[in-house]
N, CA, C, O and the ligand as a Tripos MOL2 file, in Angstrom:
@<TRIPOS>MOLECULE
protein
  273   271    69     0     0
PROTEIN
NO_CHARGES

@<TRIPOS>ATOM
      1 N         -71.2030  -19.2160   32.6460 N.3       1 MET1
      2 CA        -70.6630  -19.4520   31.2910 C.3       1 MET1
      3 C         -70.6890  -20.9460   30.9940 C.2       1 MET1
      4 O         -70.1500  -21.7560   31.7480 O.2       1 MET1
      5 N         -71.3290  -21.2930   29.8730 N.am      2 LYS2
      6 CA        -71.4560  -22.7020   29.5260 C.3       2 LYS2
      7 C         -70.1970  -23.2320   28.8570 C.2       2 LYS2
      8 O         -69.5040  -22.5120   28.1370 O.2       2 LYS2
      9 N         -69.9240  -24.4670   29.1030 N.am      3 CYS3
     10 CA        -68.7950  -25.1270   28.4670 C.3       3 CYS3
     11 C         -69.1070  -25.3250   26.9860 C.2       3 CYS3
     12 O         -70.1550  -25.8740   26.6470 O.2       3 CYS3
     13 N         -68.1980  -24.8800   26.0870 N.am      4 PRO4
     14 CA        -68.4540  -25.0290   24.6540 C.3       4 PRO4
     15 C         -68.4340  -26.4770   24.1860 C.2       4 PRO4
     16 O         -68.8950  -26.7840   23.0870 O.2       4 PRO4
     17 N         -67.9140  -27.3460   24.9980 N.am      5 LYS5
     18 CA        -67.8080  -28.7520   24.6190 C.3       5 LYS5
     19 C         -69.0270  -29.5720   25.0350 C.2       5 LYS5
     20 O         -69.6400  -30.2540   24.2130 O.2       5 LYS5
     21 N         -69.3680  -29.4970   26.3150 N.am      6 CYS6
     22 CA        -70.4300  -30.3560   26.8150 C.3       6 CYS6
     23 C         -71.6360  -29.5710   27.3110 C.2       6 CYS6
     24 O         -72.6720  -30.1620   27.6140 O.2       6 CYS6
     25 N         -71.5170  -28.2380   27.4000 N.am      7 GLY7
     26 CA        -72.6520  -27.4290   27.8470 C.3       7 GLY7
     27 C         -72.7900  -27.3770   29.3500 C.2       7 GLY7
     28 O         -73.7550  -26.8140   29.8660 O.2       7 GLY7
     29 N         -71.8360  -27.9570   30.0620 N.am      8 GLY8
     30 CA        -71.8700  -27.9200   31.5140 C.3       8 GLY8
     31 C         -71.4670  -26.5630   32.0450 C.2       8 GLY8
     32 O         -71.0780  -25.6760   31.2850 O.2       8 GLY8
     33 N         -71.5580  -26.4110   33.3190 N.am      9 ARG9
     34 CA        -71.2010  -25.1280   33.9220 C.3       9 ARG9
     35 C         -69.7140  -25.0160   34.1470 C.2       9 ARG9
     36 O         -69.1220  -25.7760   34.9140 O.2       9 ARG9
     37 N         -69.1040  -24.0310   33.4480 N.am     10 GLY10
     38 CA        -67.6690  -23.8300   33.6060 C.3      10 GLY10
     39 C         -67.3770  -22.9760   34.8220 C.2      10 GLY10
     40 O         -68.2190  -22.2120   35.2930 O.2      10 GLY10
     41 N         -66.1650  -23.1290   35.3140 N.am     11 ARG11
     42 CA        -65.7570  -22.3340   36.4780 C.3      11 ARG11
     43 C         -64.5880  -21.4310   36.1110 C.2      11 ARG11
     44 O         -63.7270  -21.8000   35.3120 O.2      11 ARG11
     45 N         -64.5710  -20.2490   36.7040 N.am     12 VAL12
     46 CA        -63.4760  -19.3060   36.4700 C.3      12 VAL12
     47 C         -62.2860  -19.7210   37.3210 C.2      12 VAL12
     48 O         -62.3850  -19.8640   38.5390 O.2      12 VAL12
     49 N         -61.1520  -19.9120   36.6420 N.am     13 THR13
     50 CA        -59.9590  -20.3320   37.3740 C.3      13 THR13
     51 C         -58.9400  -19.2100   37.4910 C.2      13 THR13
     52 O         -57.9980  -19.2930   38.2790 O.2      13 THR13
     53 N         -59.1360  -18.1570   36.6980 N.am     14 GLY14
     54 CA        -58.1930  -17.0390   36.7750 C.3      14 GLY14
     55 C         -58.6780  -15.8550   35.9640 C.2      14 GLY14
     56 O         -59.4850  -16.0130   35.0490 O.2      14 GLY14
     57 N         -58.1940  -14.6830   36.2920 N.am     15 THR15
     58 CA        -58.5800  -13.4690   35.5840 C.3      15 THR15
     59 C         -57.3460  -12.6210   35.3010 C.2      15 THR15
     60 O         -56.5010  -12.4130   36.1720 O.2      15 THR15
     61 N         -57.2620  -12.1380   34.0690 N.am     16 LEU16
     62 CA        -56.1700  -11.2530   33.6830 C.3      16 LEU16
     63 C         -56.7490   -9.9200   33.2360 C.2      16 LEU16
     64 O         -57.7340   -9.8800   32.4980 O.2      16 LEU16
     65 N         -56.1370   -8.8250   33.6840 N.am     17 ASN17
     66 CA        -56.6180   -7.4990   33.3190 C.3      17 ASN17
     67 C         -55.8440   -6.9460   32.1300 C.2      17 ASN17
     68 O         -54.6140   -6.9850   32.0920 O.2      17 ASN17
     69 N         -56.6050   -6.4240   31.1510 N.am     18 PHE18
     70 CA        -56.0010   -5.7750   29.9870 C.3      18 PHE18
     71 C         -56.6810   -4.4310   29.7710 C.2      18 PHE18
     72 O         -57.4060   -4.2500   28.7930 O.2      18 PHE18
     73 N         -56.4550   -3.5040   30.6650 N.am     19 GLY19
     74 CA        -57.0800   -2.1930   30.5200 C.3      19 GLY19
     75 C         -58.5800   -2.2800   30.7280 C.2      19 GLY19
     76 O         -59.0610   -2.5190   31.8360 O.2      19 GLY19
     77 N         -59.3190   -2.0770   29.6180 N.am     20 THR20
     78 CA        -60.7790   -2.0790   29.7410 C.3      20 THR20
     79 C         -61.3740   -3.4760   29.5800 C.2      20 THR20
     80 O         -62.5670   -3.6780   29.8090 O.2      20 THR20
     81 N         -60.5460   -4.4310   29.1890 N.am     21 THR21
     82 CA        -61.0500   -5.7890   29.0370 C.3      21 THR21
     83 C         -60.3830   -6.7280   30.0360 C.2      21 THR21
     84 O         -59.2560   -6.4980   30.4740 O.2      21 THR21
     85 N         -61.0980   -7.7790   30.3820 N.am     22 VAL22
     86 CA        -60.5270   -8.7960   31.2480 C.3      22 VAL22
     87 C         -60.6020  -10.1390   30.5330 C.2      22 VAL22
     88 O         -61.5800  -10.4550   29.8560 O.2      22 VAL22
     89 N         -59.5570  -10.9030   30.7040 N.am     23 GLN23
     90 CA        -59.5440  -12.2370   30.1400 C.3      23 GLN23
     91 C         -59.7630  -13.2290   31.2660 C.2      23 GLN23
     92 O         -59.0390  -13.2270   32.2610 O.2      23 GLN23
     93 N         -60.7690  -14.0760   31.1010 N.am     24 ARG24
     94 CA        -61.0790  -15.0420   32.1430 C.3      24 ARG24
     95 C         -60.7330  -16.4600   31.6780 C.2      24 ARG24
     96 O         -61.0970  -16.8940   30.5850 O.2      24 ARG24
     97 N         -60.0330  -17.1360   32.5340 N.am     25 TYR25
     98 CA        -59.7120  -18.5290   32.2730 C.3      25 TYR25
     99 C         -60.7930  -19.3860   32.9130 C.2      25 TYR25
    100 O         -61.1020  -19.2480   34.0970 O.2      25 TYR25
    101 N         -61.3580  -20.2710   32.1070 N.am     26 ARG26
    102 CA        -62.4330  -21.1040   32.6320 C.3      26 ARG26
    103 C         -62.1240  -22.5790   32.4490 C.2      26 ARG26
    104 O         -61.3790  -22.9750   31.5520 O.2      26 ARG26
    105 N         -62.7050  -23.3630   33.3050 N.am     27 ARG27
    106 CA        -62.4910  -24.8010   33.2510 C.3      27 ARG27
    107 C         -63.7980  -25.5020   33.5410 C.2      27 ARG27
    108 O         -64.5360  -25.1250   34.4500 O.2      27 ARG27
    109 N         -64.0740  -26.5290   32.7530 N.am     28 CYS28
    110 CA        -65.2990  -27.2920   32.9660 C.3      28 CYS28
    111 C         -64.9940  -28.4510   33.9070 C.2      28 CYS28
    112 O         -64.1060  -29.2570   33.6290 O.2      28 CYS28
    113 N         -65.7210  -28.5410   35.0180 N.am     29 PRO29
    114 CA        -65.4740  -29.6340   35.9600 C.3      29 PRO29
    115 C         -65.9820  -30.9830   35.4610 C.2      29 PRO29
    116 O         -65.6350  -32.0270   36.0140 O.2      29 PRO29
    117 N         -66.8000  -30.9580   34.4210 N.am     30 ILE30
    118 CA        -67.3820  -32.2140   33.9200 C.3      30 ILE30
    119 C         -66.4500  -32.9050   32.9240 C.2      30 ILE30
    120 O         -66.1220  -34.0810   33.0780 O.2      30 ILE30
    121 N         -66.0220  -32.1420   31.8800 N.am     31 CYS31
    122 CA        -65.1860  -32.7660   30.8580 C.3      31 CYS31
    123 C         -63.7440  -32.2700   30.9070 C.2      31 CYS31
    124 O         -62.9150  -32.6910   30.1010 O.2      31 CYS31
    125 N         -63.4400  -31.3740   31.8530 N.am     32 ASP32
    126 CA        -62.0910  -30.8460   32.0440 C.3      32 ASP32
    127 C         -61.6110  -30.0220   30.8520 C.2      32 ASP32
    128 O         -60.4090  -29.9000   30.6160 O.2      32 ASP32
    129 N         -62.5390  -29.4720   30.1200 N.am     33 HIS33
    130 CA        -62.1800  -28.6100   28.9970 C.3      33 HIS33
    131 C         -61.8140  -27.2350   29.5370 C.2      33 HIS33
    132 O         -62.4570  -26.7170   30.4500 O.2      33 HIS33
    133 N         -60.7600  -26.6490   28.9500 N.am     34 ARG34
    134 CA        -60.3220  -25.3150   29.3690 C.3      34 ARG34
    135 C         -60.4600  -24.3300   28.2260 C.2      34 ARG34
    136 O         -60.1060  -24.6410   27.0880 O.2      34 ARG34
    137 N         -60.9690  -23.1490   28.5200 N.am     35 TRP35
    138 CA        -61.0750  -22.1140   27.4940 C.3      35 TRP35
    139 C         -61.0040  -20.7480   28.1290 C.2      35 TRP35
    140 O         -61.0580  -20.5920   29.3490 O.2      35 TRP35
    141 N         -60.8790  -19.7340   27.2350 N.am     36 LYS36
    142 CA        -60.7390  -18.3580   27.7140 C.3      36 LYS36
    143 C         -61.8600  -17.5020   27.1500 C.2      36 LYS36
    144 O         -62.3520  -17.7500   26.0500 O.2      36 LYS36
    145 N         -62.2550  -16.5020   27.9050 N.am     37 THR37
    146 CA        -63.2500  -15.5640   27.4110 C.3      37 THR37
    147 C         -62.7710  -14.1440   27.6700 C.2      37 THR37
    148 O         -62.0200  -13.8780   28.6090 O.2      37 THR37
    149 N         -63.2240  -13.2460   26.8130 N.am     38 TRP38
    150 CA        -62.8980  -11.8280   26.9660 C.3      38 TRP38
    151 C         -64.1530  -11.0840   27.3960 C.2      38 TRP38
    152 O         -65.2390  -11.2990   26.8590 O.2      38 TRP38
    153 N         -63.9840  -10.2200   28.3590 N.am     39 GLU39
    154 CA        -65.1320   -9.4330   28.8240 C.3      39 GLU39
    155 C         -64.7600   -7.9660   28.9340 C.2      39 GLU39
    156 O         -63.6610   -7.6130   29.3630 O.2      39 GLU39
    157 N         -65.6930   -7.1260   28.5400 N.am     40 GLU40
    158 CA        -65.4850   -5.6800   28.6670 C.3      40 GLU40
    159 C         -65.7640   -5.2740   30.1040 C.2      40 GLU40
    160 O         -66.7920   -5.6210   30.6850 O.2      40 GLU40
    161 N         -64.8160   -4.5280   30.6570 N.am     41 LYS41
    162 CA        -64.9910   -4.0980   32.0410 C.3      41 LYS41
    163 C         -65.9030   -2.8820   32.1280 C.2      41 LYS41
    164 O         -66.7900   -2.8060   32.9770 O.2      41 LYS41
    165 N         -65.6600   -1.9330   31.2290 N.am     42 ASP42
    166 CA        -66.3850   -0.6770   31.2720 C.3      42 ASP42
    167 C         -67.3850   -0.6060   30.1170 C.2      42 ASP42
    168 O         -66.9790   -0.6880   28.9570 O.2      42 ASP42
    169 N         -68.6690   -0.4560   30.4020 N.am     43 PRO43
    170 CA        -69.6520   -0.3700   29.3200 C.3      43 PRO43
    171 C         -69.4590    0.8610   28.4500 C.2      43 PRO43
    172 O         -69.9020    0.8760   27.3010 O.2      43 PRO43
    173 N         -68.8070    1.8930   28.9720 N.am     44 ALA44
    174 CA        -68.5590    3.1080   28.1920 C.3      44 ALA44
    175 C         -67.5790    2.8340   27.0620 C.2      44 ALA44
    176 O         -67.6410    3.4760   26.0130 O.2      44 ALA44
    177 N         -66.6820    1.8880   27.2690 N.am     45 ALA45
    178 CA        -65.7070    1.5420   26.2470 C.3      45 ALA45
    179 C         -66.3850    0.8850   25.0530 C.2      45 ALA45
    180 O         -65.9470    1.0270   23.9110 O.2      45 ALA45
    181 N         -67.4690    0.1580   25.3440 N.am     46 VAL46
    182 CA        -68.2080   -0.5000   24.2670 C.3      46 VAL46
    183 C         -68.9460    0.5390   23.4460 C.2      46 VAL46
    184 O         -69.0210    0.4500   22.2200 O.2      46 VAL46
    185 N         -69.4920    1.5330   24.1490 N.am     47 ARG47
    186 CA        -70.2570    2.5780   23.4800 C.3      47 ARG47
    187 C         -69.3690    3.4250   22.5690 C.2      47 ARG47
    188 O         -69.8080    3.9030   21.5230 O.2      47 ARG47
    189 N         -68.1100    3.6040   22.9850 N.am     48 ALA48
    190 CA        -67.1930    4.4520   22.2240 C.3      48 ALA48
    191 C         -66.8750    3.8620   20.8600 C.2      48 ALA48
    192 O         -66.4940    4.5830   19.9380 O.2      48 ALA48
    193 N         -67.0310    2.5410   20.7310 N.am     49 LYS49
    194 CA        -66.7320    1.8760   19.4660 C.3      49 LYS49
    195 C         -67.7280    2.2560   18.3770 C.2      49 LYS49
    196 O         -67.4120    2.2760   17.1880 O.2      49 LYS49
    197 N         -68.9430    2.5560   18.8290 N.am     50 LYS50
    198 CA        -70.0070    2.8670   17.8820 C.3      50 LYS50
    199 C         -69.7390    4.2100   17.2210 C.2      50 LYS50
    200 O         -69.5400    5.2150   17.9040 O.2      50 LYS50
    201 N         -69.7320    4.2250   15.9350 N.am     51 SER51
    202 CA        -69.5250    5.4850   15.2240 C.3      51 SER51
    203 C         -70.6220    5.6540   14.1670 C.2      51 SER51
    204 O         -70.9770    4.7200   13.4480 O.2      51 SER51
    205 N         -71.1210    6.8400   14.1070 N.am     52 VAL52
    206 CA        -72.1840    7.1230   13.1330 C.3      52 VAL52
    207 C         -71.5750    7.8310   11.9300 C.2      52 VAL52
    208 O         -70.9030    8.8540   12.0650 O.2      52 VAL52
    209 N         -71.8200    7.2760   10.7710 N.am     53 ARG53
    210 CA        -71.3000    7.8800    9.5600 C.3      53 ARG53
    211 C         -72.4510    8.3880    8.7050 C.2      53 ARG53
    212 O         -73.4020    7.6630    8.4140 O.2      53 ARG53
    213 N         -72.3430    9.6170    8.3220 N.am     54 LYS54
    214 CA        -73.4120   10.2080    7.5060 C.3      54 LYS54
    215 C         -73.0730   10.0490    6.0390 C.2      54 LYS54
    216 O         -71.9840   10.3930    5.5810 O.2      54 LYS54
    217 N         -74.0350    9.5210    5.3270 N.am     55 GLU55
    218 CA        -73.8420    9.3880    3.8910 C.3      55 GLU55
    219 C         -74.3220   10.6610    3.2180 C.2      55 GLU55
    220 O         -75.3740   11.1920    3.5760 O.2      55 GLU55
    221 N         -73.5760   11.1510    2.2620 N.am     56 PRO56
    222 CA        -74.0690   12.3170    1.5220 C.3      56 PRO56
    223 C         -75.2650   11.9290    0.6540 C.2      56 PRO56
    224 O         -75.2350   10.9230   -0.0540 O.2      56 PRO56
    225 N         -76.3100   12.7390    0.7230 N.am     57 ASP57
    226 CA        -77.4940   12.3550   -0.0480 C.3      57 ASP57
    227 C         -77.3910   12.8830   -1.4690 C.2      57 ASP57
    228 O         -77.6930   14.0410   -1.7580 O.2      57 ASP57
    229 N         -76.9620   12.0050   -2.3270 N.am     58 LEU58
    230 CA        -76.7260   12.3740   -3.7150 C.3      58 LEU58
    231 C         -78.0210   12.4170   -4.5160 C.2      58 LEU58
    232 O         -78.1320   13.1310   -5.5130 O.2      58 LEU58
    233 N         -78.9970   11.6370   -4.0580 N.am     59 PHE59
    234 CA        -80.1760   11.4610   -4.9000 C.3      59 PHE59
    235 C         -81.3740   12.2990   -4.4640 C.2      59 PHE59
    236 O         -82.4280   12.2790   -5.1000 O.2      59 PHE59
    237 N         -81.1950   13.0320   -3.3750 N.am     60 SER60
    238 CA        -82.2750   13.9070   -2.9730 C.3      60 SER60
    239 C         -82.0550   15.3020   -3.5580 C.2      60 SER60
    240 O         -80.9510   15.6490   -3.9780 O.2      60 SER60
    241 N         -83.1010   16.0720   -3.5740 N.am     61 GLY61
    242 CA        -82.9500   17.4220   -4.1160 C.3      61 GLY61
    243 C         -83.3180   17.4670   -5.5970 C.2      61 GLY61
    244 O         -83.7870   16.4930   -6.1860 O.2      61 GLY61
    245 N         -83.0840   18.6350   -6.1590 N.am     62 LYS62
    246 CA        -83.5100   18.8580   -7.5410 C.3      62 LYS62
    247 C         -82.5570   18.2060   -8.5380 C.2      62 LYS62
    248 O         -81.3450   18.1370   -8.3350 O.2      62 LYS62
    249 N         -83.1460   17.7480   -9.5920 N.am     63 GLN63
    250 CA        -82.3230   17.2080  -10.6690 C.3      63 GLN63
    251 C         -82.2430   18.2670  -11.7680 C.2      63 GLN63
    252 O         -83.2610   18.7880  -12.2230 O.2      63 GLN63
    253 N         -81.0730   18.5590  -12.1660 N.am     64 GLU64
    254 CA        -80.9100   19.5890  -13.2060 C.3      64 GLU64
    255 C         -81.3110   19.0470  -14.5660 C.2      64 GLU64
    256 O         -81.0060   17.9140  -14.9370 O.2      64 GLU64
    257 N         -81.9980   19.8980  -15.2780 N.am     65 LYS65
    258 CA        -82.3830   19.4920  -16.6290 C.3      65 LYS65
    259 C         -81.2040   19.6780  -17.5810 C.2      65 LYS65
    260 O         -80.4290   20.6290  -17.4820 O.2      65 LYS65
    261 N         -81.1110   18.7600  -18.4740 N.am     66 ALA66
    262 CA        -80.0320   18.8730  -19.4380 C.3      66 ALA66
    263 C         -80.3660   19.9700  -20.4350 C.2      66 ALA66
    264 O         -81.4300   19.9850  -21.0530 O.2      66 ALA66
    265 N         -79.4380   20.8650  -20.5620 N.am     67 LYS67
    266 CA        -79.6840   21.9740  -21.4810 C.3      67 LYS67
    267 C         -79.1180   21.6720  -22.8500 C.2      67 LYS67
    268 O         -78.0980   20.9950  -22.9830 O.2      67 LYS67
    269 N         -79.7380   22.1410  -23.7850 N.am     68 GLY68
    270 CA        -79.1880   21.9740  -25.0980 C.3      68 GLY68
    271 C         -80.3100   21.8380  -26.0790 C.2      68 GLY68
    272 O         -80.0690   21.6840  -27.2760 O.2      68 GLY68
    273 ZN        -67.4570  -29.5100   29.5570 Zn       69 ZN69
@<TRIPOS>BOND
     1     1     2 1
     2     2     3 1
     3     3     4 2
     4     3     5 am
     5     5     6 1
     6     6     7 1
     7     7     8 2
     8     7     9 am
     9     9    10 1
    10    10    11 1
    11    11    12 2
    12    11    13 am
    13    13    14 1
    14    14    15 1
    15    15    16 2
    16    15    17 am
    17    17    18 1
    18    18    19 1
    19    19    20 2
    20    19    21 am
    21    21    22 1
    22    22    23 1
    23    23    24 2
    24    23    25 am
    25    25    26 1
    26    26    27 1
    27    27    28 2
    28    27    29 am
    29    29    30 1
    30    30    31 1
    31    31    32 2
    32    31    33 am
    33    33    34 1
    34    34    35 1
    35    35    36 2
    36    35    37 am
    37    37    38 1
    38    38    39 1
    39    39    40 2
    40    39    41 am
    41    41    42 1
    42    42    43 1
    43    43    44 2
    44    43    45 am
    45    45    46 1
    46    46    47 1
    47    47    48 2
    48    47    49 am
    49    49    50 1
    50    50    51 1
    51    51    52 2
    52    51    53 am
    53    53    54 1
    54    54    55 1
    55    55    56 2
    56    55    57 am
    57    57    58 1
    58    58    59 1
    59    59    60 2
    60    59    61 am
    61    61    62 1
    62    62    63 1
    63    63    64 2
    64    63    65 am
    65    65    66 1
    66    66    67 1
    67    67    68 2
    68    67    69 am
    69    69    70 1
    70    70    71 1
    71    71    72 2
    72    71    73 am
    73    73    74 1
    74    74    75 1
    75    75    76 2
    76    75    77 am
    77    77    78 1
    78    78    79 1
    79    79    80 2
    80    79    81 am
    81    81    82 1
    82    82    83 1
    83    83    84 2
    84    83    85 am
    85    85    86 1
    86    86    87 1
    87    87    88 2
    88    87    89 am
    89    89    90 1
    90    90    91 1
    91    91    92 2
    92    91    93 am
    93    93    94 1
    94    94    95 1
    95    95    96 2
    96    95    97 am
    97    97    98 1
    98    98    99 1
    99    99   100 2
   100    99   101 am
   101   101   102 1
   102   102   103 1
   103   103   104 2
   104   103   105 am
   105   105   106 1
   106   106   107 1
   107   107   108 2
   108   107   109 am
   109   109   110 1
   110   110   111 1
   111   111   112 2
   112   111   113 am
   113   113   114 1
   114   114   115 1
   115   115   116 2
   116   115   117 am
   117   117   118 1
   118   118   119 1
   119   119   120 2
   120   119   121 am
   121   121   122 1
   122   122   123 1
   123   123   124 2
   124   123   125 am
   125   125   126 1
   126   126   127 1
   127   127   128 2
   128   127   129 am
   129   129   130 1
   130   130   131 1
   131   131   132 2
   132   131   133 am
   133   133   134 1
   134   134   135 1
   135   135   136 2
   136   135   137 am
   137   137   138 1
   138   138   139 1
   139   139   140 2
   140   139   141 am
   141   141   142 1
   142   142   143 1
   143   143   144 2
   144   143   145 am
   145   145   146 1
   146   146   147 1
   147   147   148 2
   148   147   149 am
   149   149   150 1
   150   150   151 1
   151   151   152 2
   152   151   153 am
   153   153   154 1
   154   154   155 1
   155   155   156 2
   156   155   157 am
   157   157   158 1
   158   158   159 1
   159   159   160 2
   160   159   161 am
   161   161   162 1
   162   162   163 1
   163   163   164 2
   164   163   165 am
   165   165   166 1
   166   166   167 1
   167   167   168 2
   168   167   169 am
   169   169   170 1
   170   170   171 1
   171   171   172 2
   172   171   173 am
   173   173   174 1
   174   174   175 1
   175   175   176 2
   176   175   177 am
   177   177   178 1
   178   178   179 1
   179   179   180 2
   180   179   181 am
   181   181   182 1
   182   182   183 1
   183   183   184 2
   184   183   185 am
   185   185   186 1
   186   186   187 1
   187   187   188 2
   188   187   189 am
   189   189   190 1
   190   190   191 1
   191   191   192 2
   192   191   193 am
   193   193   194 1
   194   194   195 1
   195   195   196 2
   196   195   197 am
   197   197   198 1
   198   198   199 1
   199   199   200 2
   200   199   201 am
   201   201   202 1
   202   202   203 1
   203   203   204 2
   204   203   205 am
   205   205   206 1
   206   206   207 1
   207   207   208 2
   208   207   209 am
   209   209   210 1
   210   210   211 1
   211   211   212 2
   212   211   213 am
   213   213   214 1
   214   214   215 1
   215   215   216 2
   216   215   217 am
   217   217   218 1
   218   218   219 1
   219   219   220 2
   220   219   221 am
   221   221   222 1
   222   222   223 1
   223   223   224 2
   224   223   225 am
   225   225   226 1
   226   226   227 1
   227   227   228 2
   228   227   229 am
   229   229   230 1
   230   230   231 1
   231   231   232 2
   232   231   233 am
   233   233   234 1
   234   234   235 1
   235   235   236 2
   236   235   237 am
   237   237   238 1
   238   238   239 1
   239   239   240 2
   240   239   241 am
   241   241   242 1
   242   242   243 1
   243   243   244 2
   244   243   245 am
   245   245   246 1
   246   246   247 1
   247   247   248 2
   248   247   249 am
   249   249   250 1
   250   250   251 1
   251   251   252 2
   252   251   253 am
   253   253   254 1
   254   254   255 1
   255   255   256 2
   256   255   257 am
   257   257   258 1
   258   258   259 1
   259   259   260 2
   260   259   261 am
   261   261   262 1
   262   262   263 1
   263   263   264 2
   264   263   265 am
   265   265   266 1
   266   266   267 1
   267   267   268 2
   268   267   269 am
   269   269   270 1
   270   270   271 1
   271   271   272 2
@<TRIPOS>SUBSTRUCTURE
     1 MET1         2 RESIDUE 1 A MET
     2 LYS2         6 RESIDUE 1 A LYS
     3 CYS3        10 RESIDUE 1 A CYS
     4 PRO4        14 RESIDUE 1 A PRO
     5 LYS5        18 RESIDUE 1 A LYS
     6 CYS6        22 RESIDUE 1 A CYS
     7 GLY7        26 RESIDUE 1 A GLY
     8 GLY8        30 RESIDUE 1 A GLY
     9 ARG9        34 RESIDUE 1 A ARG
    10 GLY10       38 RESIDUE 1 A GLY
    11 ARG11       42 RESIDUE 1 A ARG
    12 VAL12       46 RESIDUE 1 A VAL
    13 THR13       50 RESIDUE 1 A THR
    14 GLY14       54 RESIDUE 1 A GLY
    15 THR15       58 RESIDUE 1 A THR
    16 LEU16       62 RESIDUE 1 A LEU
    17 ASN17       66 RESIDUE 1 A ASN
    18 PHE18       70 RESIDUE 1 A PHE
    19 GLY19       74 RESIDUE 1 A GLY
    20 THR20       78 RESIDUE 1 A THR
    21 THR21       82 RESIDUE 1 A THR
    22 VAL22       86 RESIDUE 1 A VAL
    23 GLN23       90 RESIDUE 1 A GLN
    24 ARG24       94 RESIDUE 1 A ARG
    25 TYR25       98 RESIDUE 1 A TYR
    26 ARG26      102 RESIDUE 1 A ARG
    27 ARG27      106 RESIDUE 1 A ARG
    28 CYS28      110 RESIDUE 1 A CYS
    29 PRO29      114 RESIDUE 1 A PRO
    30 ILE30      118 RESIDUE 1 A ILE
    31 CYS31      122 RESIDUE 1 A CYS
    32 ASP32      126 RESIDUE 1 A ASP
    33 HIS33      130 RESIDUE 1 A HIS
    34 ARG34      134 RESIDUE 1 A ARG
    35 TRP35      138 RESIDUE 1 A TRP
    36 LYS36      142 RESIDUE 1 A LYS
    37 THR37      146 RESIDUE 1 A THR
    38 TRP38      150 RESIDUE 1 A TRP
    39 GLU39      154 RESIDUE 1 A GLU
    40 GLU40      158 RESIDUE 1 A GLU
    41 LYS41      162 RESIDUE 1 A LYS
    42 ASP42      166 RESIDUE 1 A ASP
    43 PRO43      170 RESIDUE 1 A PRO
    44 ALA44      174 RESIDUE 1 A ALA
    45 ALA45      178 RESIDUE 1 A ALA
    46 VAL46      182 RESIDUE 1 A VAL
    47 ARG47      186 RESIDUE 1 A ARG
    48 ALA48      190 RESIDUE 1 A ALA
    49 LYS49      194 RESIDUE 1 A LYS
    50 LYS50      198 RESIDUE 1 A LYS
    51 SER51      202 RESIDUE 1 A SER
    52 VAL52      206 RESIDUE 1 A VAL
    53 ARG53      210 RESIDUE 1 A ARG
    54 LYS54      214 RESIDUE 1 A LYS
    55 GLU55      218 RESIDUE 1 A GLU
    56 PRO56      222 RESIDUE 1 A PRO
    57 ASP57      226 RESIDUE 1 A ASP
    58 LEU58      230 RESIDUE 1 A LEU
    59 PHE59      234 RESIDUE 1 A PHE
    60 SER60      238 RESIDUE 1 A SER
    61 GLY61      242 RESIDUE 1 A GLY
    62 LYS62      246 RESIDUE 1 A LYS
    63 GLN63      250 RESIDUE 1 A GLN
    64 GLU64      254 RESIDUE 1 A GLU
    65 LYS65      258 RESIDUE 1 A LYS
    66 ALA66      262 RESIDUE 1 A ALA
    67 LYS67      266 RESIDUE 1 A LYS
    68 GLY68      270 RESIDUE 1 A GLY
    69 ZN69       273 GROUP 0 **** ****
């Protein structure tokens, strides 16, 4: 994981578990910048987020002629 400040190589200093996600504490040894990242533990949890929604096709099919 690159340091967002200087682009150096950050190091993991700690990990916290939150169910399917883990929060990693990172520190850059070059500029001493500290930041956190979130990572998905289970790839199945990421897949579950995806939902397919079907749009009703209003414009396909026959068009009724106006009577009168
Ligand atoms: Zn840095």
